[in-house]
N, CA, C, O and the ligand as a Tripos MOL2 file, in Angstrom:
@<TRIPOS>MOLECULE
protein
  253   251    64     0     0
PROTEIN
NO_CHARGES

@<TRIPOS>ATOM
      1 N          33.4620  -45.9340  -85.1960 N.3       1 MET1
      2 CA         32.1890  -46.6530  -85.0940 C.3       1 MET1
      3 C          31.0210  -45.6900  -85.2480 C.2       1 MET1
      4 O          30.0550  -45.7560  -84.4890 O.2       1 MET1
      5 N          31.1060  -44.8100  -86.2090 N.am      2 GLU2
      6 CA         29.9740  -43.9030  -86.4560 C.3       2 GLU2
      7 C          29.0550  -44.5460  -87.4670 C.2       2 GLU2
      8 O          29.3140  -44.5450  -88.6700 O.2       2 GLU2
      9 N          27.9800  -45.0920  -86.9480 N.am      3 GLN3
     10 CA         27.0220  -45.7140  -87.8460 C.3       3 GLN3
     11 C          25.6450  -45.1690  -87.5520 C.2       3 GLN3
     12 O          25.2920  -44.9070  -86.4020 O.2       3 GLN3
     13 N          24.8930  -45.0060  -88.5800 N.am      4 ALA4
     14 CA         23.5560  -44.4660  -88.4120 C.3       4 ALA4
     15 C          22.5570  -45.6070  -88.3060 C.2       4 ALA4
     16 O          22.2030  -46.2470  -89.2970 O.2       4 ALA4
     17 N          22.1220  -45.8390  -87.1040 N.am      5 PHE5
     18 CA         21.0890  -46.8410  -86.9100 C.3       5 PHE5
     19 C          19.7300  -46.1610  -86.8550 C.2       5 PHE5
     20 O          19.6330  -44.9990  -86.4590 O.2       5 PHE5
     21 N          18.7020  -46.8590  -87.2390 N.am      6 PRO6
     22 CA         17.3730  -46.2400  -87.2270 C.3       6 PRO6
     23 C          16.9120  -45.9390  -85.8080 C.2       6 PRO6
     24 O          17.1920  -46.6850  -84.8700 O.2       6 PRO6
     25 N          16.2190  -44.8610  -85.6830 N.am      7 GLN7
     26 CA         15.6880  -44.4790  -84.3810 C.3       7 GLN7
     27 C          14.4940  -45.3570  -84.0450 C.2       7 GLN7
     28 O          13.7240  -45.7560  -84.9180 O.2       7 GLN7
     29 N          14.3620  -45.6460  -82.7660 N.am      8 CYS8
     30 CA         13.2300  -46.4510  -82.3280 C.3       8 CYS8
     31 C          11.9450  -45.6510  -82.4810 C.2       8 CYS8
     32 O          11.8460  -44.5170  -82.0120 O.2       8 CYS8
     33 N          10.9740  -46.2460  -83.1350 N.am      9 LEU9
     34 CA          9.7170  -45.5440  -83.3730 C.3       9 LEU9
     35 C           8.7640  -45.6750  -82.1930 C.2       9 LEU9
     36 O           7.7030  -45.0520  -82.1710 O.2       9 LEU9
     37 N           9.1400  -46.4760  -81.2270 N.am     10 LYS10
     38 CA          8.2520  -46.6510  -80.0790 C.3      10 LYS10
     39 C           8.5270  -45.6110  -79.0030 C.2      10 LYS10
     40 O           7.6090  -44.9610  -78.5040 O.2      10 LYS10
     41 N           9.7890  -45.4610  -78.6540 N.am     11 CYS11
     42 CA         10.1070  -44.5210  -77.5870 C.3      11 CYS11
     43 C          10.7050  -43.2210  -78.1240 C.2      11 CYS11
     44 O          10.7830  -42.2210  -77.4100 O.2      11 CYS11
     45 N          11.1220  -43.2460  -79.3770 N.am     12 ASN12
     46 CA         11.6810  -42.0560  -80.0160 C.3      12 ASN12
     47 C          12.9100  -41.5060  -79.3020 C.2      12 ASN12
     48 O          13.3020  -40.3650  -79.5490 O.2      12 ASN12
     49 N          13.5160  -42.2810  -78.4340 N.am     13 SER13
     50 CA         14.7470  -41.8180  -77.8030 C.3      13 SER13
     51 C          15.8780  -42.8170  -77.9820 C.2      13 SER13
     52 O          17.0500  -42.4430  -78.0070 O.2      13 SER13
     53 N          15.5270  -44.0660  -78.1040 N.am     14 GLY14
     54 CA         16.5500  -45.0740  -78.3030 C.3      14 GLY14
     55 C          16.8190  -45.2780  -79.7820 C.2      14 GLY14
     56 O          16.1360  -44.7230  -80.6430 O.2      14 GLY14
     57 N          17.8200  -46.0800  -80.0520 N.am     15 ILE15
     58 CA         18.0820  -46.4740  -81.4210 C.3      15 ILE15
     59 C          18.0020  -47.9880  -81.5090 C.2      15 ILE15
     60 O          18.1860  -48.7020  -80.5240 O.2      15 ILE15
     61 N          17.7250  -48.4510  -82.7100 N.am     16 LEU16
     62 CA         17.6000  -49.8820  -82.9200 C.3      16 LEU16
     63 C          18.9510  -50.4550  -83.3160 C.2      16 LEU16
     64 O          19.5910  -50.0060  -84.2660 O.2      16 LEU16
     65 N          19.3600  -51.4550  -82.5590 N.am     17 LEU17
     66 CA         20.6460  -52.0910  -82.8220 C.3      17 LEU17
     67 C          20.4190  -53.4200  -83.5160 C.2      17 LEU17
     68 O          19.5880  -54.2170  -83.0810 O.2      17 LEU17
     69 N          21.1450  -53.6630  -84.5840 N.am     18 PRO18
     70 CA         20.9710  -54.9170  -85.3040 C.3      18 PRO18
     71 C          21.6890  -56.0610  -84.6140 C.2      18 PRO18
     72 O          22.8120  -55.9080  -84.1320 O.2      18 PRO18
     73 N          21.0410  -57.1880  -84.5730 N.am     19 LEU19
     74 CA         21.6560  -58.3950  -84.0320 C.3      19 LEU19
     75 C          21.8100  -59.4100  -85.1500 C.2      19 LEU19
     76 O          20.9310  -59.5680  -85.9980 O.2      19 LEU19
     77 N          22.9040  -60.0690  -85.1340 N.am     20 SER20
     78 CA         23.1300  -61.1000  -86.1390 C.3      20 SER20
     79 C          23.0250  -62.4730  -85.4940 C.2      20 SER20
     80 O          23.1770  -62.6270  -84.2830 O.2      20 SER20
     81 N          22.7670  -63.4400  -86.3150 N.am     21 ASP21
     82 CA         22.6620  -64.7940  -85.8190 C.3      21 ASP21
     83 C          23.4570  -65.7010  -86.7560 C.2      21 ASP21
     84 O          23.9480  -65.2750  -87.8010 O.2      21 ASP21
     85 N          23.5620  -66.9390  -86.3550 N.am     22 TYR22
     86 CA         24.2810  -67.8730  -87.1990 C.3      22 TYR22
     87 C          23.3890  -69.0660  -87.4960 C.2      22 TYR22
     88 O          22.7510  -69.6280  -86.6060 O.2      22 TYR22
     89 N          23.3620  -69.4270  -88.7310 N.am     23 GLY23
     90 CA         22.5480  -70.5670  -89.1320 C.3      23 GLY23
     91 C          23.1990  -71.8710  -88.7370 C.2      23 GLY23
     92 O          24.3060  -71.9050  -88.1980 O.2      23 GLY23
     93 N          22.4880  -72.9320  -89.0180 N.am     24 ARG24
     94 CA         22.9790  -74.2580  -88.6240 C.3      24 ARG24
     95 C          24.2890  -74.5950  -89.3110 C.2      24 ARG24
     96 O          25.1590  -75.2530  -88.7410 O.2      24 ARG24
     97 N          24.4110  -74.1360  -90.5370 N.am     25 ASP25
     98 CA         25.6260  -74.4610  -91.2720 C.3      25 ASP25
     99 C          26.7460  -73.4770  -90.9860 C.2      25 ASP25
    100 O          27.7990  -73.5180  -91.6230 O.2      25 ASP25
    101 N          26.5150  -72.5990  -90.0310 N.am     26 GLY26
    102 CA         27.5540  -71.6580  -89.6580 C.3      26 GLY26
    103 C          27.5300  -70.3730  -90.4490 C.2      26 GLY26
    104 O          28.3160  -69.4620  -90.1900 O.2      26 GLY26
    105 N          26.6340  -70.2940  -91.4120 N.am     27 ALA27
    106 CA         26.5420  -69.0660  -92.1930 C.3      27 ALA27
    107 C          25.8900  -67.9860  -91.3440 C.2      27 ALA27
    108 O          24.9090  -68.2280  -90.6400 O.2      27 ALA27
    109 N          26.4450  -66.8180  -91.4250 N.am     28 SER28
    110 CA         25.9100  -65.7420  -90.6080 C.3      28 SER28
    111 C          24.6480  -65.1770  -91.2360 C.2      28 SER28
    112 O          24.5420  -65.0380  -92.4550 O.2      28 SER28
    113 N          23.7140  -64.8600  -90.3860 N.am     29 ILE29
    114 CA         22.4690  -64.2340  -90.8120 C.3      29 ILE29
    115 C          22.5140  -62.8050  -90.3050 C.2      29 ILE29
    116 O          22.3230  -62.5480  -89.1170 O.2      29 ILE29
    117 N          22.7590  -61.9070  -91.1900 N.am     30 MET30
    118 CA         22.9340  -60.5240  -90.7780 C.3      30 MET30
    119 C          21.5950  -59.8790  -90.4550 C.2      30 MET30
    120 O          20.6020  -60.0660  -91.1570 O.2      30 MET30
    121 N          21.6020  -59.1320  -89.3930 N.am     31 TYR31
    122 CA         20.4590  -58.2920  -89.0460 C.3      31 TYR31
    123 C          19.1740  -59.1150  -88.9310 C.2      31 TYR31
    124 O          18.1430  -58.7710  -89.5080 O.2      31 TYR31
    125 N          19.2610  -60.1820  -88.1910 N.am     32 LYS32
    126 CA         18.0840  -61.0210  -88.0270 C.3      32 LYS32
    127 C          17.0850  -60.3640  -87.0840 C.2      32 LYS32
    128 O          15.8730  -60.5250  -87.2310 O.2      32 LYS32
    129 N          17.6030  -59.6330  -86.1320 N.am     33 ALA33
    130 CA         16.7190  -59.0070  -85.1680 C.3      33 ALA33
    131 C          17.2410  -57.6120  -84.8420 C.2      33 ALA33
    132 O          18.4290  -57.3180  -84.9760 O.2      33 ALA33
    133 N          16.3310  -56.7830  -84.4190 N.am     34 TRP34
    134 CA         16.6880  -55.4340  -84.0090 C.3      34 TRP34
    135 C          16.1210  -55.2070  -82.6200 C.2      34 TRP34
    136 O          14.9900  -55.6000  -82.3340 O.2      34 TRP34
    137 N          16.8840  -54.5900  -81.7770 N.am     35 VAL35
    138 CA         16.3920  -54.2890  -80.4430 C.3      35 VAL35
    139 C          16.6770  -52.8260  -80.1260 C.2      35 VAL35
    140 O          17.6750  -52.2580  -80.5690 O.2      35 VAL35
    141 N          15.7840  -52.2370  -79.3550 N.am     36 CYS36
    142 CA         15.9780  -50.8670  -78.9080 C.3      36 CYS36
    143 C          16.9970  -50.8550  -77.7830 C.2      36 CYS36
    144 O          17.0010  -51.7270  -76.9140 O.2      36 CYS36
    145 N          17.8590  -49.8510  -77.8170 N.am     37 ASN37
    146 CA         18.8950  -49.7910  -76.7810 C.3      37 ASN37
    147 C          18.4100  -49.0490  -75.5490 C.2      37 ASN37
    148 O          19.1800  -48.8400  -74.6110 O.2      37 ASN37
    149 N          17.1720  -48.6560  -75.5370 N.am     38 ASN38
    150 CA         16.6080  -48.0080  -74.3550 C.3      38 ASN38
    151 C          16.0110  -49.0810  -73.4480 C.2      38 ASN38
    152 O          15.0190  -49.7130  -73.8120 O.2      38 ASN38
    153 N          16.5990  -49.2910  -72.2810 N.am     39 PRO39
    154 CA         16.1220  -50.3890  -71.4170 C.3      39 PRO39
    155 C          14.6910  -50.1730  -70.9420 C.2      39 PRO39
    156 O          14.0070  -51.1290  -70.5780 O.2      39 PRO39
    157 N          14.2390  -48.9370  -70.9430 N.am     40 ASN40
    158 CA         12.8660  -48.6880  -70.5190 C.3      40 ASN40
    159 C          11.8630  -48.9660  -71.6280 C.2      40 ASN40
    160 O          10.6540  -48.9560  -71.3960 O.2      40 ASN40
    161 N          12.3500  -49.2070  -72.7940 N.am     41 CYS41
    162 CA         11.4670  -49.4120  -73.9430 C.3      41 CYS41
    163 C          11.3140  -50.8950  -74.2410 C.2      41 CYS41
    164 O          10.2150  -51.4450  -74.1670 O.2      41 CYS41
    165 N          12.4030  -51.5230  -74.5710 N.am     42 GLY42
    166 CA         12.3620  -52.9630  -74.7910 C.3      42 GLY42
    167 C          11.7690  -53.3900  -76.1150 C.2      42 GLY42
    168 O          11.4840  -54.5680  -76.3260 O.2      42 GLY42
    169 N          11.5850  -52.4330  -77.0070 N.am     43 PHE43
    170 CA         11.0440  -52.8010  -78.3130 C.3      43 PHE43
    171 C          12.0080  -53.7230  -79.0270 C.2      43 PHE43
    172 O          13.2220  -53.5190  -79.0020 O.2      43 PHE43
    173 N          11.4660  -54.7160  -79.6480 N.am     44 ASN44
    174 CA         12.3200  -55.5680  -80.4700 C.3      44 ASN44
    175 C          11.5710  -56.0420  -81.6880 C.2      44 ASN44
    176 O          10.3420  -56.1060  -81.7080 O.2      44 ASN44
    177 N          12.3180  -56.3630  -82.6740 N.am     45 LEU45
    178 CA         11.7730  -56.7680  -83.9590 C.3      45 LEU45
    179 C          12.6720  -57.8660  -84.4820 C.2      45 LEU45
    180 O          13.8970  -57.7540  -84.4390 O.2      45 LEU45
    181 N          12.0710  -58.9070  -84.9670 N.am     46 ARG46
    182 CA         12.9150  -59.9650  -85.5090 C.3      46 ARG46
    183 C          12.3330  -60.4870  -86.8040 C.2      46 ARG46
    184 O          11.1420  -60.3520  -87.0850 O.2      46 ARG46
    185 N          13.1980  -61.0750  -87.5640 N.am     47 ILE47
    186 CA         12.8360  -61.5640  -88.8830 C.3      47 ILE47
    187 C          13.1030  -63.0590  -88.9160 C.2      47 ILE47
    188 O          14.2400  -63.5060  -88.7680 O.2      47 ILE47
    189 N          12.0530  -63.8140  -89.1100 N.am     48 ASP48
    190 CA         12.1920  -65.2640  -89.1990 C.3      48 ASP48
    191 C          11.6290  -65.7220  -90.5280 C.2      48 ASP48
    192 O          10.4400  -65.5660  -90.8070 O.2      48 ASP48
    193 N          12.4910  -66.2810  -91.3310 N.am     49 ASN49
    194 CA         12.0730  -66.8240  -92.6150 C.3      49 ASN49
    195 C          11.2710  -65.8100  -93.4220 C.2      49 ASN49
    196 O          10.2610  -66.1330  -94.0460 O.2      49 ASN49
    197 N          11.7480  -64.5970  -93.3870 N.am     50 GLY50
    198 CA         11.1070  -63.5620  -94.1800 C.3      50 GLY50
    199 C           9.9160  -62.9200  -93.5220 C.2      50 GLY50
    200 O           9.3210  -62.0060  -94.0920 O.2      50 GLY50
    201 N           9.5410  -63.3750  -92.3190 N.am     51 GLU51
    202 CA          8.4170  -62.7650  -91.6330 C.3      51 GLU51
    203 C           8.9260  -61.8890  -90.5000 C.2      51 GLU51
    204 O           9.8190  -62.2680  -89.7430 O.2      51 GLU51
    205 N           8.3430  -60.7290  -90.4080 N.am     52 ILE52
    206 CA          8.7440  -59.7940  -89.3660 C.3      52 ILE52
    207 C           7.7610  -59.8910  -88.2130 C.2      52 ILE52
    208 O           6.5470  -59.8390  -88.4090 O.2      52 ILE52
    209 N           8.2900  -60.0310  -87.0270 N.am     53 SER53
    210 CA          7.4310  -60.0330  -85.8520 C.3      53 SER53
    211 C           8.0130  -59.0530  -84.8500 C.2      53 SER53
    212 O           9.2280  -58.8680  -84.7740 O.2      53 SER53
    213 N           7.1420  -58.4340  -84.0920 N.am     54 THR54
    214 CA          7.5900  -57.4320  -83.1360 C.3      54 THR54
    215 C           7.0210  -57.7390  -81.7570 C.2      54 THR54
    216 O           6.0280  -58.4510  -81.6080 O.2      54 THR54
    217 N           7.6790  -57.1820  -80.7720 N.am     55 GLY55
    218 CA          7.1220  -57.1810  -79.4240 C.3      55 GLY55
    219 C           7.3000  -58.4620  -78.6470 C.2      55 GLY55
    220 O           6.8990  -58.5300  -77.4850 O.2      55 GLY55
    221 N           7.8770  -59.4630  -79.2380 N.am     56 ARG56
    222 CA          8.0810  -60.6940  -78.4850 C.3      56 ARG56
    223 C           9.2980  -60.5600  -77.5870 C.2      56 ARG56
    224 O          10.2180  -59.7880  -77.8580 O.2      56 ARG56
    225 N           9.2750  -61.3080  -76.5470 N.am     57 ASP57
    226 CA         10.4760  -61.3960  -75.7240 C.3      57 ASP57
    227 C          11.5240  -62.1710  -76.4970 C.2      57 ASP57
    228 O          11.2620  -63.2390  -77.0500 O.2      57 ASP57
    229 N          12.6820  -61.6190  -76.5160 N.am     58 ILE58
    230 CA         13.7590  -62.3310  -77.1890 C.3      58 ILE58
    231 C          14.3700  -63.3290  -76.2200 C.2      58 ILE58
    232 O          14.9030  -62.9620  -75.1730 O.2      58 ILE58
    233 N          14.2820  -64.5590  -76.5820 N.am     59 THR59
    234 CA         14.8820  -65.5930  -75.7430 C.3      59 THR59
    235 C          16.1040  -66.1230  -76.4450 C.2      59 THR59
    236 O          16.0660  -66.4480  -77.6310 O.2      59 THR59
    237 N          17.1470  -66.2050  -75.7340 N.am     60 GLU60
    238 CA         18.3750  -66.6880  -76.3240 C.3      60 GLU60
    239 C          18.4560  -68.1840  -76.1720 C.2      60 GLU60
    240 O          18.1000  -68.7460  -75.1360 O.2      60 GLU60
    241 N          18.9230  -68.8100  -77.2090 N.am     61 SER61
    242 CA         19.0680  -70.2570  -77.1590 C.3      61 SER61
    243 C          20.5440  -70.5920  -77.0470 C.2      61 SER61
    244 O          21.3700  -70.1360  -77.8380 O.2      61 SER61
    245 N          20.8400  -71.3660  -76.0860 N.am     62 TYR62
    246 CA         22.2190  -71.7870  -75.8810 C.3      62 TYR62
    247 C          22.3550  -73.2310  -76.3180 C.2      62 TYR62
    248 O          21.5210  -74.0800  -76.0050 O.2      62 TYR62
    249 N          23.4190  -73.4860  -77.0410 N.am     63 LYS63
    250 CA         23.5910  -74.8360  -77.5600 C.3      63 LYS63
    251 C          24.6720  -75.5740  -76.7790 C.2      63 LYS63
    252 O          24.9620  -76.7340  -77.0720 O.2      63 LYS63
    253 ZN         12.5750  -47.8190  -78.0170 Zn       64 ZN64
@<TRIPOS>BOND
     1     1     2 1
     2     2     3 1
     3     3     4 2
     4     3     5 am
     5     5     6 1
     6     6     7 1
     7     7     8 2
     8     7     9 am
     9     9    10 1
    10    10    11 1
    11    11    12 2
    12    11    13 am
    13    13    14 1
    14    14    15 1
    15    15    16 2
    16    15    17 am
    17    17    18 1
    18    18    19 1
    19    19    20 2
    20    19    21 am
    21    21    22 1
    22    22    23 1
    23    23    24 2
    24    23    25 am
    25    25    26 1
    26    26    27 1
    27    27    28 2
    28    27    29 am
    29    29    30 1
    30    30    31 1
    31    31    32 2
    32    31    33 am
    33    33    34 1
    34    34    35 1
    35    35    36 2
    36    35    37 am
    37    37    38 1
    38    38    39 1
    39    39    40 2
    40    39    41 am
    41    41    42 1
    42    42    43 1
    43    43    44 2
    44    43    45 am
    45    45    46 1
    46    46    47 1
    47    47    48 2
    48    47    49 am
    49    49    50 1
    50    50    51 1
    51    51    52 2
    52    51    53 am
    53    53    54 1
    54    54    55 1
    55    55    56 2
    56    55    57 am
    57    57    58 1
    58    58    59 1
    59    59    60 2
    60    59    61 am
    61    61    62 1
    62    62    63 1
    63    63    64 2
    64    63    65 am
    65    65    66 1
    66    66    67 1
    67    67    68 2
    68    67    69 am
    69    69    70 1
    70    70    71 1
    71    71    72 2
    72    71    73 am
    73    73    74 1
    74    74    75 1
    75    75    76 2
    76    75    77 am
    77    77    78 1
    78    78    79 1
    79    79    80 2
    80    79    81 am
    81    81    82 1
    82    82    83 1
    83    83    84 2
    84    83    85 am
    85    85    86 1
    86    86    87 1
    87    87    88 2
    88    87    89 am
    89    89    90 1
    90    90    91 1
    91    91    92 2
    92    91    93 am
    93    93    94 1
    94    94    95 1
    95    95    96 2
    96    95    97 am
    97    97    98 1
    98    98    99 1
    99    99   100 2
   100    99   101 am
   101   101   102 1
   102   102   103 1
   103   103   104 2
   104   103   105 am
   105   105   106 1
   106   106   107 1
   107   107   108 2
   108   107   109 am
   109   109   110 1
   110   110   111 1
   111   111   112 2
   112   111   113 am
   113   113   114 1
   114   114   115 1
   115   115   116 2
   116   115   117 am
   117   117   118 1
   118   118   119 1
   119   119   120 2
   120   119   121 am
   121   121   122 1
   122   122   123 1
   123   123   124 2
   124   123   125 am
   125   125   126 1
   126   126   127 1
   127   127   128 2
   128   127   129 am
   129   129   130 1
   130   130   131 1
   131   131   132 2
   132   131   133 am
   133   133   134 1
   134   134   135 1
   135   135   136 2
   136   135   137 am
   137   137   138 1
   138   138   139 1
   139   139   140 2
   140   139   141 am
   141   141   142 1
   142   142   143 1
   143   143   144 2
   144   143   145 am
   145   145   146 1
   146   146   147 1
   147   147   148 2
   148   147   149 am
   149   149   150 1
   150   150   151 1
   151   151   152 2
   152   151   153 am
   153   153   154 1
   154   154   155 1
   155   155   156 2
   156   155   157 am
   157   157   158 1
   158   158   159 1
   159   159   160 2
   160   159   161 am
   161   161   162 1
   162   162   163 1
   163   163   164 2
   164   163   165 am
   165   165   166 1
   166   166   167 1
   167   167   168 2
   168   167   169 am
   169   169   170 1
   170   170   171 1
   171   171   172 2
   172   171   173 am
   173   173   174 1
   174   174   175 1
   175   175   176 2
   176   175   177 am
   177   177   178 1
   178   178   179 1
   179   179   180 2
   180   179   181 am
   181   181   182 1
   182   182   183 1
   183   183   184 2
   184   183   185 am
   185   185   186 1
   186   186   187 1
   187   187   188 2
   188   187   189 am
   189   189   190 1
   190   190   191 1
   191   191   192 2
   192   191   193 am
   193   193   194 1
   194   194   195 1
   195   195   196 2
   196   195   197 am
   197   197   198 1
   198   198   199 1
   199   199   200 2
   200   199   201 am
   201   201   202 1
   202   202   203 1
   203   203   204 2
   204   203   205 am
   205   205   206 1
   206   206   207 1
   207   207   208 2
   208   207   209 am
   209   209   210 1
   210   210   211 1
   211   211   212 2
   212   211   213 am
   213   213   214 1
   214   214   215 1
   215   215   216 2
   216   215   217 am
   217   217   218 1
   218   218   219 1
   219   219   220 2
   220   219   221 am
   221   221   222 1
   222   222   223 1
   223   223   224 2
   224   223   225 am
   225   225   226 1
   226   226   227 1
   227   227   228 2
   228   227   229 am
   229   229   230 1
   230   230   231 1
   231   231   232 2
   232   231   233 am
   233   233   234 1
   234   234   235 1
   235   235   236 2
   236   235   237 am
   237   237   238 1
   238   238   239 1
   239   239   240 2
   240   239   241 am
   241   241   242 1
   242   242   243 1
   243   243   244 2
   244   243   245 am
   245   245   246 1
   246   246   247 1
   247   247   248 2
   248   247   249 am
   249   249   250 1
   250   250   251 1
   251   251   252 2
@<TRIPOS>SUBSTRUCTURE
     1 MET1         2 RESIDUE 1 A MET
     2 GLU2         6 RESIDUE 1 A GLU
     3 GLN3        10 RESIDUE 1 A GLN
     4 ALA4        14 RESIDUE 1 A ALA
     5 PHE5        18 RESIDUE 1 A PHE
     6 PRO6        22 RESIDUE 1 A PRO
     7 GLN7        26 RESIDUE 1 A GLN
     8 CYS8        30 RESIDUE 1 A CYS
     9 LEU9        34 RESIDUE 1 A LEU
    10 LYS10       38 RESIDUE 1 A LYS
    11 CYS11       42 RESIDUE 1 A CYS
    12 ASN12       46 RESIDUE 1 A ASN
    13 SER13       50 RESIDUE 1 A SER
    14 GLY14       54 RESIDUE 1 A GLY
    15 ILE15       58 RESIDUE 1 A ILE
    16 LEU16       62 RESIDUE 1 A LEU
    17 LEU17       66 RESIDUE 1 A LEU
    18 PRO18       70 RESIDUE 1 A PRO
    19 LEU19       74 RESIDUE 1 A LEU
    20 SER20       78 RESIDUE 1 A SER
    21 ASP21       82 RESIDUE 1 A ASP
    22 TYR22       86 RESIDUE 1 A TYR
    23 GLY23       90 RESIDUE 1 A GLY
    24 ARG24       94 RESIDUE 1 A ARG
    25 ASP25       98 RESIDUE 1 A ASP
    26 GLY26      102 RESIDUE 1 A GLY
    27 ALA27      106 RESIDUE 1 A ALA
    28 SER28      110 RESIDUE 1 A SER
    29 ILE29      114 RESIDUE 1 A ILE
    30 MET30      118 RESIDUE 1 A MET
    31 TYR31      122 RESIDUE 1 A TYR
    32 LYS32      126 RESIDUE 1 A LYS
    33 ALA33      130 RESIDUE 1 A ALA
    34 TRP34      134 RESIDUE 1 A TRP
    35 VAL35      138 RESIDUE 1 A VAL
    36 CYS36      142 RESIDUE 1 A CYS
    37 ASN37      146 RESIDUE 1 A ASN
    38 ASN38      150 RESIDUE 1 A ASN
    39 PRO39      154 RESIDUE 1 A PRO
    40 ASN40      158 RESIDUE 1 A ASN
    41 CYS41      162 RESIDUE 1 A CYS
    42 GLY42      166 RESIDUE 1 A GLY
    43 PHE43      170 RESIDUE 1 A PHE
    44 ASN44      174 RESIDUE 1 A ASN
    45 LEU45      178 RESIDUE 1 A LEU
    46 ARG46      182 RESIDUE 1 A ARG
    47 ILE47      186 RESIDUE 1 A ILE
    48 ASP48      190 RESIDUE 1 A ASP
    49 ASN49      194 RESIDUE 1 A ASN
    50 GLY50      198 RESIDUE 1 A GLY
    51 GLU51      202 RESIDUE 1 A GLU
    52 ILE52      206 RESIDUE 1 A ILE
    53 SER53      210 RESIDUE 1 A SER
    54 THR54      214 RESIDUE 1 A THR
    55 GLY55      218 RESIDUE 1 A GLY
    56 ARG56      222 RESIDUE 1 A ARG
    57 ASP57      226 RESIDUE 1 A ASP
    58 ILE58      230 RESIDUE 1 A ILE
    59 THR59      234 RESIDUE 1 A THR
    60 GLU60      238 RESIDUE 1 A GLU
    61 SER61      242 RESIDUE 1 A SER
    62 TYR62      246 RESIDUE 1 A TYR
    63 LYS63      250 RESIDUE 1 A LYS
    64 ZN64       253 GROUP 0 **** ****
């Protein structure tokens, strides 16, 4: 599992981990969001319909 993930530009100590999601039709959406693995940082970035937004709280939706 040696993968090079981008370093977090906010805290410069964590790395950004990609999160995948699944669309309504079950198709996987790769790398929809990225989160910093440093709990003291909490930086996150997500991509919705081609738009990138940062700094929002990531809320998980349970179906
Ligand atoms: Zn960070």
